[in-house]
VOGU-3710 file (C-alpha; in Angstrom, 3 decimals, decimal comma):
1> makkiieikn> -23,441/-16,209/3,453  -20,958/-14,133/5,533  -22,484/-11,509/7,840  -21,485/-8,040/7,543  -20,236/-6,809/11,023  -18,814/-3,387/10,004  -19,909/-1,187/7,219  -18,042/2,058/6,454  -19,989/4,429/3,974  -18,535/7,407/2,302
11> vcksfsgkdv> -16,149/8,317/5,053  -14,117/11,435/4,499  -11,664/12,963/7,031  -9,461/16,079/7,071  -6,989/17,725/9,222  -5,966/21,314/8,995  -7,652/21,507/5,479  -5,698/18,318/4,087  -7,705/15,297/3,227  -6,606/12,151/4,920
21> lkdinlyinq> -9,345/9,804/4,031  -11,489/10,288/0,799  -14,756/8,609/0,298  -14,031/5,356/1,942  -16,505/2,515/1,362  -15,847/-0,864/2,821  -17,490/-3,753/4,815  -15,915/-6,193/7,180  -17,527/-9,646/7,615  -18,117/-11,244/10,900
31> gefltllgps> -14,984/-13,332/12,027  -12,773/-11,905/9,169  -9,073/-11,219/9,479  -8,881/-8,025/7,660  -5,662/-5,979/7,275  -5,555/-2,267/6,273  -2,232/-2,108/4,422  -0,279/0,992/2,984  2,564/3,355/3,496  2,927/5,929/6,407
41> gcgkttllrm> 0,494/8,610/6,013  -2,129/6,748/3,834  -4,911/7,111/6,206  -5,104/3,435/7,642  -4,588/4,371/11,254  -7,010/7,251/10,933  -9,623/4,953/9,718  -8,933/2,323/12,487  -9,366/5,237/15,202  -12,532/6,145/13,562
51> iagflkpdeg> -13,812/2,703/14,127  -12,827/2,695/17,612  -14,486/5,981/18,290  -11,439/8,021/18,945  -12,080/10,115/15,796  -15,235/11,401/14,110  -15,519/11,234/10,518  -16,165/14,746/8,787  -18,445/13,058/6,328  -19,986/9,373/6,016
61> silldgkdle> -21,066/6,930/8,641  -19,530/3,679/10,293  -22,000/1,087/11,082  -21,818/-2,006/13,506  -24,273/-4,527/13,186  -26,342/-2,223/10,989  -26,334/0,494/13,850  -24,833/3,778/13,074  -21,929/4,435/15,678  -22,314/8,178/15,674
71> gtspyerpln> -22,476/9,640/19,047  -21,341/6,280/20,612  -18,068/6,851/22,704  -15,194/4,386/22,622  -16,041/2,641/25,864  -19,682/1,896/24,687  -18,405/0,157/21,565  -18,056/-3,626/21,744  -14,497/-3,057/20,408  -10,964/-3,394/22,015
81> tvfqryalfp> -7,842/-1,878/20,528  -4,092/-3,321/20,916  -1,748/-0,485/20,222  1,826/-0,477/18,981  3,225/0,911/22,211  1,255/-1,743/24,515  0,026/0,938/26,872  0,337/-1,311/29,917  -0,060/0,090/33,541  3,542/-0,070/34,964
91> hldvydniaf> 2,306/-0,103/38,365  -0,004/-3,172/38,013  1,105/-6,893/37,737  0,192/-8,818/34,645  -2,912/-10,268/36,268  -4,256/-6,661/37,183  -3,350/-5,306/33,774  -5,535/-8,101/32,198  -8,334/-7,779/34,839  -8,429/-4,060/34,775
101> glklkkvpqe> -11,220/-3,711/32,308  -13,332/-6,473/33,903  -13,005/-4,818/37,150  -14,413/-1,556/35,912  -17,397/-3,461/34,749  -17,871/-4,954/38,152  -17,580/-8,502/36,669  -17,840/-11,063/39,820  -14,241/-12,171/40,958  -14,802/-15,914/40,244
111> eidkrvrrvl> -15,725/-14,908/36,612  -12,592/-12,648/36,428  -10,359/-15,333/37,631  -11,655/-17,900/34,959  -11,277/-15,448/32,064  -7,772/-14,134/32,980  -6,605/-17,747/33,340  -8,176/-18,475/29,685  -6,615/-15,660/27,864  -3,159/-16,214/29,637
121> klvamsdyed> -3,284/-19,655/28,314  -4,392/-18,491/24,985  -1,354/-16,033/24,665  0,980/-18,691/26,105  1,634/-16,767/29,330  0,395/-19,010/32,069  2,067/-18,593/35,282  2,963/-15,070/34,509  -0,108/-13,535/36,545  2,243/-12,263/39,385
131> rdvetlsggq> 5,088/-10,765/37,319  5,891/-7,034/36,890  5,076/-6,139/33,420  8,253/-4,128/33,318  10,298/-7,329/33,706  8,774/-8,565/30,591  10,214/-8,867/27,227  8,675/-6,922/24,274  7,022/-9,871/22,848  5,632/-10,776/26,354
141> qqriaiarai> 4,370/-7,391/26,902  2,542/-7,433/23,481  1,053/-10,844/24,478  -0,268/-9,246/27,740  -1,660/-6,218/25,615  -3,711/-8,636/23,570  -4,812/-10,662/26,445  -6,086/-7,334/28,048  -7,949/-6,733/24,803  -9,618/-10,074/24,305
151> vnqpkvllld> -10,537/-10,704/28,017  -13,405/-8,353/27,470  -14,856/-10,561/24,816  -15,139/-7,899/22,088  -16,918/-8,475/18,961  -14,262/-6,744/17,028  -10,297/-6,576/17,990  -8,493/-3,639/16,406  -4,815/-3,925/16,063  -2,628/-0,765/15,208
161> eplaaldlkm> 0,771/-2,075/13,915  0,950/-4,166/17,227  4,292/-6,034/16,189  6,171/-3,046/14,691  8,186/-2,522/17,846  9,469/-6,189/18,003  12,476/-7,672/16,375  12,200/-9,737/13,180  12,426/-13,219/14,722  9,725/-12,324/17,413
171> rkdmqielke> 7,556/-10,675/15,031  7,531/-13,738/12,773  6,624/-15,692/15,869  3,879/-13,489/16,911  2,661/-13,618/13,396  1,899/-17,252/13,765  0,491/-16,739/17,334  -1,966/-14,014/16,244  -3,235/-16,187/13,258  -3,788/-19,165/15,708
181> mhkqlgitfi> -5,576/-16,701/18,254  -7,977/-15,480/15,645  -8,764/-19,032/14,640  -9,417/-19,952/18,346  -11,410/-16,708/19,245  -13,632/-16,671/16,016  -13,997/-12,785/16,451  -13,226/-10,259/13,844  -9,737/-8,832/13,689  -9,003/-5,385/11,967
191> yvthdqeeal> -5,207/-5,079/11,621  -3,143/-2,046/10,569  0,199/-2,611/9,135  2,646/-1,160/6,469  4,437/-4,581/6,115  3,433/-6,432/3,065  4,590/-9,757/4,417  2,767/-9,433/7,529  -0,546/-8,619/5,588  -0,127/-11,507/3,286
201> tlsdtvvvmn> 0,678/-13,904/5,922  -2,103/-13,019/8,448  -5,060/-11,955/6,416  -8,325/-13,236/4,947  -8,764/-9,851/3,237  -6,233/-7,046/2,337  -7,237/-3,482/1,825  -4,445/-1,665/0,081  -4,396/2,176/0,712  -2,741/5,110/-0,583
211> egriqqigtp> -3,183/8,753/-0,326  -6,385/8,386/1,713  -7,967/6,107/-0,872  -8,475/2,523/-1,222  -6,504/0,940/-4,111  -7,594/-2,493/-4,036  -9,610/-4,970/-1,783  -8,900/-8,825/-2,060  -7,677/-12,009/-0,814  -3,685/-12,063/-0,220
221> tdiynepvns> -3,310/-14,210/-3,445  -5,615/-11,952/-5,524  -3,678/-8,736/-4,205  -0,176/-10,561/-5,187  -0,992/-12,153/-8,445  -3,580/-9,596/-9,697  -2,629/-6,080/-8,696  -5,047/-3,529/-10,175  -2,526/-0,696/-10,578  1,261/0,058/-10,472
231> fvadfigesn> 1,150/1,202/-6,850  -0,290/-2,024/-5,647  2,181/-4,085/-7,753  5,055/-2,127/-6,458  4,084/-2,328/-2,869  3,216/-5,838/-2,698  6,424/-7,696/-2,942  8,981/-7,319/-5,644  7,979/-6,721/-9,266  9,046/-5,937/-12,660
241> ilngtmirdr> 6,748/-3,042/-13,777  7,106/-2,172/-17,521  5,618/-0,056/-20,183  3,899/-2,303/-22,941  1,503/-2,166/-25,405  -1,504/-4,419/-25,770  -1,390/-5,562/-29,409  -4,869/-7,425/-29,292  -6,517/-9,881/-27,018  -4,057/-12,341/-25,541
251> kvsfighdfd> -1,068/-10,745/-27,040  0,937/-8,127/-25,356  4,312/-6,350/-26,274  7,020/-5,228/-23,653  10,879/-5,064/-23,355  10,934/-4,964/-27,308  9,346/-8,494/-27,493  5,721/-9,832/-28,201  4,304/-12,370/-25,727  1,305/-14,294/-25,388
261> cvdegfgenv> -0,759/-13,565/-22,328  -4,259/-14,320/-20,920  -5,635/-10,851/-20,665  -8,389/-9,521/-22,973  -10,801/-6,558/-23,471  -8,103/-3,749/-23,551  -8,578/-3,066/-27,414  -5,711/-3,016/-30,041  -2,374/-1,175/-29,865  -3,356/0,170/-26,343
271> pvdvvvrped> -0,456/1,375/-23,850  -0,629/-0,699/-20,837  1,496/-1,496/-17,665  2,977/-5,026/-17,502  3,777/-6,750/-14,162  6,038/-9,795/-14,128  7,057/-11,161/-10,700  10,684/-11,916/-10,407  9,959/-15,577/-9,539  7,953/-15,858/-12,926
281> iyftndpart> 10,920/-15,360/-15,382  12,455/-18,754/-16,134  15,804/-19,846/-17,354  16,039/-22,248/-20,224  18,384/-24,247/-22,431  15,859/-24,971/-24,854  16,210/-22,708/-27,916  12,540/-23,560/-28,854  11,185/-22,225/-25,549  13,528/-18,878/-25,527
291> qftakvksct> 11,603/-15,823/-25,900  14,508/-13,300/-25,200  18,195/-13,346/-23,939  19,843/-11,242/-21,276  23,275/-10,570/-19,564  23,493/-11,339/-15,796  24,613/-8,107/-14,089  24,618/-9,371/-10,643  23,699/-12,389/-8,495  23,032/-12,262/-4,586
301> fkgvhyemfv> 22,175/-15,274/-2,410  19,036/-14,362/-0,401  18,958/-17,496/1,708  16,152/-19,226/-0,050  16,806/-18,239/-3,521  19,262/-15,858/-5,725  18,340/-12,599/-6,755  19,726/-11,715/-10,037  19,640/-8,318/-12,109  19,973/-8,857/-15,893
311> dsdtgnelmi> 20,135/-6,618/-18,922  17,640/-7,712/-21,459  18,819/-7,984/-25,336  16,788/-4,755/-25,840  18,359/-2,809/-22,937  15,710/-3,501/-20,113  16,986/-4,312/-16,652  14,862/-7,096/-14,799  15,013/-8,660/-11,556  14,962/-12,532/-11,621
321> qdydpypvds> 14,557/-14,863/-8,413  15,631/-18,257/-8,969  17,009/-21,431/-6,929  19,984/-21,596/-9,060  22,691/-18,962/-9,550  24,028/-17,922/-12,978  27,450/-16,240/-13,315  27,772/-12,464/-13,702  28,462/-11,603/-17,298  26,851/-14,833/-18,645
331> ivnlyiepdd> 24,282/-14,758/-21,338  21,246/-16,521/-20,468  17,990/-17,601/-22,267  14,621/-16,599/-20,640  11,056/-17,144/-21,196  7,660/-16,175/-19,446  4,685/-18,191/-19,194  1,396/-16,283/-20,482  -0,366/-16,991/-17,070  2,477/-15,151/-15,440
341> iqvmkkerva> 2,016/-11,928/-17,303  -0,369/-9,269/-15,569  -1,720/-6,617/-17,911  -3,109/-3,335/-16,341  -4,567/-0,299/-17,734  -2,328/2,755/-17,469  -3,679/5,062/-14,739  -2,505/8,030/-17,027  -0,657/8,320/-20,284  0,372/12,175/-19,546
351> nvleakvvge> -0,059/14,907/-16,933  -3,313/16,574/-17,455  -3,571/19,552/-15,219  -6,208/22,171/-14,455  -4,902/25,634/-15,403  -5,960/29,258/-15,889  -4,669/31,720/-18,642  -3,303/34,649/-16,741  -2,142/36,620/-19,810  -0,748/36,423/-23,218
361> gkvemlggef> 1,544/33,423/-23,288  1,131/32,649/-19,746  -0,698/30,088/-17,635  -1,060/29,366/-14,042  -1,110/25,635/-12,872  0,152/23,951/-9,647  0,538/27,435/-8,030  3,078/28,516/-10,573  3,201/30,545/-13,889  4,555/28,917/-16,996
371> ecstegfeeg> 5,053/30,258/-20,523  3,281/28,597/-23,300  1,271/29,288/-26,422  -2,170/30,718/-25,434  -3,285/31,258/-28,923  -7,173/31,063/-29,192  -7,531/31,573/-25,372  -8,233/34,827/-23,365  -7,052/35,842/-20,041  -9,164/34,130/-17,208
381> devlatvafd> -10,050/31,045/-19,517  -9,946/27,881/-17,547  -8,146/25,220/-19,384  -6,469/21,794/-19,253  -2,893/21,645/-19,673  -1,256/18,331/-21,047  2,443/17,764/-20,437  4,275/14,517/-21,539  6,000/12,696/-18,608  9,458/12,996/-20,315
391> kvellddlee> 8,959/16,794/-20,865  9,025/17,675/-17,127  12,625/18,774/-16,186  13,713/18,303/-12,726  16,684/20,153/-11,062  18,610/20,113/-7,913  18,664/24,064/-7,520  15,295/25,091/-6,251  15,924/28,581/-7,494  16,172/27,515/-11,058
401> gvldgdvhfi> 12,596/26,103/-11,337  9,174/27,779/-11,610  7,866/25,346/-8,980  9,366/23,104/-6,200  8,219/19,932/-4,793  9,510/16,578/-3,320  9,861/13,070/-4,759  6,907/11,385/-3,434  6,859/7,943/-5,140  9,460/6,263/-7,463
411> lykgdhyhlt> 8,626/3,391/-9,904  11,415/1,671/-11,853  10,109/0,569/-15,438  12,995/-1,293/-16,500  14,687/1,298/-18,608  13,667/4,580/-16,753  12,234/5,793/-13,451  8,550/7,071/-13,367  8,455/9,426/-10,416  5,384/11,169/-8,580
421> ikvgdegfly> 6,158/14,621/-7,668  4,210/16,152/-4,914  3,621/19,906/-5,402  1,900/21,830/-2,622  -0,762/19,897/-0,451  -2,684/18,402/-3,370  -0,781/18,817/-6,654  0,980/15,959/-8,420  3,276/15,727/-11,465  4,463/12,631/-12,989
431> vdtndiwdkg> 7,830/12,442/-14,544  9,744/9,896/-16,644  13,551/10,291/-16,233  16,744/8,418/-16,441  18,302/10,491/-13,564  18,444/8,670/-10,035  16,531/10,499/-7,394  15,665/9,410/-3,849  12,303/9,571/-2,128  11,958/12,637/-0,219
441> dlvavniaat> 14,356/14,719/-2,429  13,437/18,321/-2,977  13,282/19,318/-6,773  12,683/22,306/-8,937  10,545/21,985/-11,774  10,684/23,428/-15,282  8,659/22,783/-18,250  9,288/24,319/-21,534  6,752/26,535/-23,219  6,578/24,115/-26,259
451> dikldrknd> 5,880/21,187/-24,209  2,626/22,531/-22,736  -0,572/21,997/-24,850  -3,843/23,673/-23,793  -7,354/22,414/-24,339  -10,609/23,919/-23,336  -12,096/22,335/-20,204  -15,427/21,446/-21,757  -14,017/19,826/-24,990
//
């Protein structure tokens, strides 16, 4: 049974009143290559810096080999960190950069020489010990930064987006070398990245994070093939994410057709999200296998495969990846195997917002006042306001809305866009629209009075 080397329990962290990490619980096994993966601002680097000791949790604890690290300074922890910017000493040559920590610990010179030669060989930089670090390429400097970290024989190596500054080919080469280093060293690697391919290539375990919370923990295969929600499905690789209805066990409806699947336990006639990877939609000339037809809109060669967008016979756009191209405007026959359909519970079916009645026909929610029917409620009542996704109106002119926000996340659902609109520091609205917006766009928000339904909070 694998031994837990690091345990993170109920960790929370905020900066200037804004939550960055929210109740993080995670354990890391000895010798594991674990990657913290997520978009910028999701909290992954903050978590790594707390493990290293550069930041303190506001709540919760971090344990190493069962010992709480609270009060243990960074230099006292058997950990070393490799940063994105290398942080090499420009006035020292390669040898002295690597040996710096060992000299501080007063390790005998003979032992220093032995360790430096070993790690230089490990990072494929033998015979470079006398070189000025500023004459090295970016990839070579990164190897020296890794060598400087592992020469101290840490129990855990922390890597904060160490390949982000490298070009694509060098990054891919370094991925292979990092994987081999991990295998040879046998120590625990905790790796931070926003690059999905990097995470899938390197890791034993991937921890997907968003908005300061862990979304899913699993092997690369599990994360890719069995995403737990639409964020993970969209973030990890290309996906067709579609609205569907679970008709019954092993039968789901989406894009206007019924399909056999392998999922059970959702109930009957339940709204669900359906994920189908582009490589799992197949072309056929056999009418008996055909489940639906589509018209090819575009066909682009991607080096290994062709990427095609098609419009299904029911008006849904799908991405398909195949080794063979199909001409634009051609009508094609398609099918999907039951094993390739991933059914997920919907995270929400409408906006349900905390609100307060502030007068007759008025409620306050998300920091703005909206008109709606308040019949049966009194001023000061705390209520829940339900608003359908397609009843939220987004406008370009910020002066025309009750609220303003920014487009935080975009999910294409085949025939419409599902947007996450961030309002203020903590508020979110979810919107279904056919309009095209870009991530980061500022928008005004309106909701018609007739589209807000109030319920008592304790009902």
